[in-house]
N, C-alpha and C positions, 0 to 999 in steps of 0.2 A: 272333214279333213282329219280331225282328232281321232275319229273312229278308224280311219285308214292307218294312221300312225300306230294306233294300238294293234291293229291287225298285222302290220308289218313286224312289230315287236314280237307278237305271239308266234308269227311264222318263223322268225329267226330263232326264238327260243326252242320251238319244236324241232327245227332242223338241227340245232346244236345238240340237243338231247339225243336225237336219233343217231348222231355221229359218234356217240360214246362219252360225251361230257355229262357230268353229274349235276352241275349248277351253272346257271347263266344269269347275268345281270347287265344293266345298262347304266352308263354314266356319261356326263358331259365330258368333252375332251379338254378338261381343265383340272388342275389340282389345287389351285389357290396358292397364296404366297407361303403358307406354313410349311408345305412339303419342301419347297426350295430352301427355306430357312433351316429346316431340320437336316437336310442333306448337307448344306454348307457347314453346319456345326459338326456333323459327323466327320466330314473331311478335315476340318480344321483341327479336330482332336487327334487325327491320324488313325482313327478306328478302322479305316479301310485297309491298313497294312500295305501289302504289295499290289493290291488291286487298283492299279493306276487307271484302268479303264473307267472306274467309277468317277474319278475326278475329270478325266478327259471328256466325258459325255455329260457333265453335270447340268449344263444349261438345257440340253435337250431332254434329259431325264426328268427334270423338274417341271417341264411344261410340254404336254403332248402337242400343243399347237405350234411349238417351235420345232419339234421333231418332224411334224407334218402339218403345215399351215392349213391345209384343206380339211383337216379332221374336225368334225363337229360332235361326234359321239364315239364312245368306246364300248364295245361289246366284250365284257369280261366273262371268261369261262373257267371252269375248274373241273378237274378229274380226281376222284377219290382213289387213293392208294393205300388205305389203312391196312396195316399188316394183320395177320390172323393171330399173332402172339405179340403181347407187349414186349418190346425189346428189352426192357428192364428186367423182366422175368427170366429171360434167357441168359443174362450175364453171368450168374454163378456157374451155370453149366459150361459156358465158354471158357471161363478161367480155369476150370478143373481139367479140361480136355485138350489144352494146347491148340485151341481154335481161335480164329479172329472174327470180329464182327464187322459187317458191312452195313451201312445205313440202309434202312428199309427201301428207300426210293431207288437204290442203285442195284437191286438184286435181280433185275431182269433187263429188258430192253431200255435203251437210253430214252428217258421220258421226253427229251427235246425232240427226238425223231417221231415218237408216237403223237405228241401234242401237235407238232408242226403238220403232220400228215392230215390230222383231223381238222386243224384250223384252215389248211389250204382248201379242203373240201367245202368248209363253211363259207370262206371268203369267195371262193369261185361261185358258189350258189348265189350269194348276195350280189355279186357283180353281174352275173348273167341273168338272174331272174328279177332282180330289183333295179338293175341299171346303176348301181351305186359304186363309187370309188372305195377301195379297201386297201389296207395294209395290215399284215399280221405279224405278231411278235410272240416269242417264247423264250424269255429269260436270257437272250443273247443280244438284245438291243438296249439302248438307253431308255428303259421304261420302268417306272416305279410301279411294279405290278401290285404290290400289297396295298398301297394307298388307293389305287384305282379300283381294286377288288372291293375294298371297304366302301368306297363311294358308290359302287354298283350293287351294294347290298349282299355280297357273298359272305361277309364275316367282318371281323375287326382285327386289327393288329394287336396281338397279345403282348404281355410283358417280355416274352422271349423274342419279340419283333416279327414273328411269323403270323400268318393269318390263322384265326380261330373261327370255326363255324359251329353254330348250334347243331347242325345236322351231321357234320363230318369231323368234328374236333380239329386237330392240327394237321390232318393228313390230306392235303390238297395240292395238286399241281395246278399252276395258273398259266393262263394265256390270254391274249387280247387280239381283237380285230378292231382297228381304227377304221372309221367310215365317214364319208361326207354326208351321210344321212343325219337329219336332225331327229333324234329319237328321244322320247320322254325318259328321263333318268329314273332309276329306282331310288328308294330312300336309303341313305347311308345307314350302316349298322352302328349302334352305340357300343361302347366298350363294356364288356360284361366280365372282366377279370376280377373286379372287386378288390378285396384285401389279399387274395391268394398270391403267394410268391413261390410256389413249388418249383416253377421253372428256373427261378433265380437260385434257389437253394440246392438244386440237384446238379448244377453245372460242375463238372469235375475239375475245371481249370479256372473257375471264377471269372468268366468272360463277361459278366453283366455288372458294369460299374454302378448301374442304377436301373430301376424298371424301365422298360421300353428302350434301353440303350445297350447295344452289343459292341464290345471291343473285339473285332474280328481277330486281332493279333493274338488273342488268348483262346479263341474258339477252336475246338477240336476239328470241326468241319473245315474251317479255314486252314488249319495247320496241316491236315492230312490231304487236302485237295488243292488249295490255291497256293500254298507256300512252297516255293521251289527249292529252297536251300536246307541248311541244317536247322533243326528245331531246337529252340532254347532248352537246355538241360532242365531248367526249372519246371517246364511244362510237360516233359516226357512222361513222367510217372502218371500224371492226370489223364493222359491219353489212354492208358490201360491197354485193353485188347482191341481197341477200335482201329481198324486198318483203313477205312474209307468212310469219312463222315461220322456223325454222331446224332443219335435220336433222343438223347436224354431229356432235353427241355420240351420236346414235342411229346414224348411218351408219357410224361408225368402229368400232363394237362388234364384236369378233371373233366373238361368238356369232351374228352375222348369216349366217355361212357355212352355218348349218343352216336358214336361212329360205328359203321357197319364195315366189316372186313371186305376189301375189294374182291370182286369176282372177275375183274377184267383180266383176261389172259396175258395182256401185255404187261401187267403190273404184278402178276403172281411170281413169287421168287423161284429162280432156278435152284435146283437142289444143291449144286456145287457152289453156289454163292450164299447159301443160307448159314452154313457153319464150316467154312473151309479150314483145313489143317494148315497151321502156320508153316510147318516144314515143307509142305507141298508148294506153297506160294513162294517161299524163300528160294526154292530151286529153279524158279522160272527165269529163263533167259528172255531176250526181247521177243524172239519169235514165239516162244511159248506163252508169254504174257499177251501178245496180240491175239493169239488163237483162243485162249481161255476167255478173254474179255471182248471178243469181237461183238459189236453191236451194243456194248455196255457203256454207260457213262464213265466207268472206271478207266476205260482205255485212254481217255484224253489226258490223264496225268502222266502216262508213260511208265515203263517198267521200273526205272531207277527210283522215282519218288514212291512208287507203290511198295517196293521191297524195303525202302527206308522205313515205311510205316510198319511193315511186317516185323522188321527187326526190333523196333520199339516195343511192339506187342510181345515179342519173344522175351525181351529184357524184363518186361513187367510181369511175365507169367510165373516167375519163381521156379520154373521147371527145368532143372539141369539137363534133362534129356534132350532139350532143344539146342544145347550148346554146340554139338558137332555141326548142325546146319548153319549156325551163325559163324562158326570158325571157318567154314568153307568160303564164306564171303569176305574174309579179310583180304583176299587177293582180287576182289572184283574190280572191274575197270572204272566204275563210278565212285568218286570220292565220297559222295553222300552215303553210299551203301557201305563202304569200308568203315566210315566213321561210326555209323550206327551198329555195325557188327562189333566194333570195339566196345561201344557202350553196353550192348546186350551181353557180351561175354563178361564184362565187369560185374554184372548182376547175377550171372548164372554160374560162374566158376568160383570155387574157393579162392581166397586171396592169394595163396601161394602159387596156385596154378596160373592165375591171371598175371601175377608178377613175372613168372617165368616166361609166359607167352609174350608179354610186353617186351622183355629183354631181348627176345629173339626177333620180334617183328618190327619194333620201333626203328632200329637203324636202317631197315629196308624201305621205310615209308617215304615216298617222294612228295606227297601232298602235305603242305603245312597244316591245313585244317584237320586232316586225319591224325597227323603227328600230335597236334594240340589236344585231340581227343584222348590219346594215350596219356599225355603228360598231365592234363588236368585231373585225370582219374587216379593219379599216383597216391594222394593222401587217402582216398577211399580204399584203395587196394591194400595199403599198409594197415589200415584199421581192420580190414577183413582178415588179413594174415595174422593179426595179433602181434 
């Protein structure tokens, strides 16, 4: 019987690898009490910010057998998306050229779609050939993917809270198949971060209050993707030229020296998303945004939030040639866009020009948040004007 179980594990692993996954592991459908305690502490501290879905699904997230009582094993899979260039090496070039940076994971097809398609094929095979019950998940269900992946032997949660692999560094997409098969678990991976704290030190917005703890409210990825409203002025400068997500804490990880750049066509970057011009992106209306980002993970945040991010990058560029593109957005229909256009212009225009623009535009502004953006910048504009 044990031999049969081993044969089933081997068959599942071989099938998963043949479908395009790069790593496969097995774990019991349980996380133990520590995972629930860690999640409860995270939520109690408010580190989840606006992500109310984390709190809403906390009980199911912390216990796979609560999410699906029939589950006995978890098949954890991972796909390598390691970029061909370290994102940190490209940053100086981006800043000099008026271009924005999109996180490496979002430069091609939406990984949710890619992973789900492959997981469906794996789950279908397990159900039809092995007669097992299955459920599959990719980042959109109440599943603690990283602790499960660690228990399944795929890697360990690093100090940046993401999974780190000896073979793939920090560049892995994760997915799971829950099954009612009783499969022997793999050995959990021990932590190998040691005394390294590079991921903590590189964070541009100081989002790590301590190792292994992330305050999402300060994280560039959270701010540019999950956060729907105005971004705190204190954090805007730290966002730099990043217009969707951030790779810094992943890119600096020393374990990436073992990573091999992905050759998977679904994860290779589209040219137009590798170093897009900020002025081109600022000119997108809703239809243009949907066309450019069709099939991309970026599409889900919508045009207004995305252009908000683009304007912050413009303001951080120090390139006055971008000012006309920002000024055109002062009349945009979205308050969050107009407000960030104000902020960008306060950093791109000489003080006297910004003061004159403020005098013309402020009386016309119907939204109090945008009017407040003009008003709170008044001391700064006076200093710039001398």
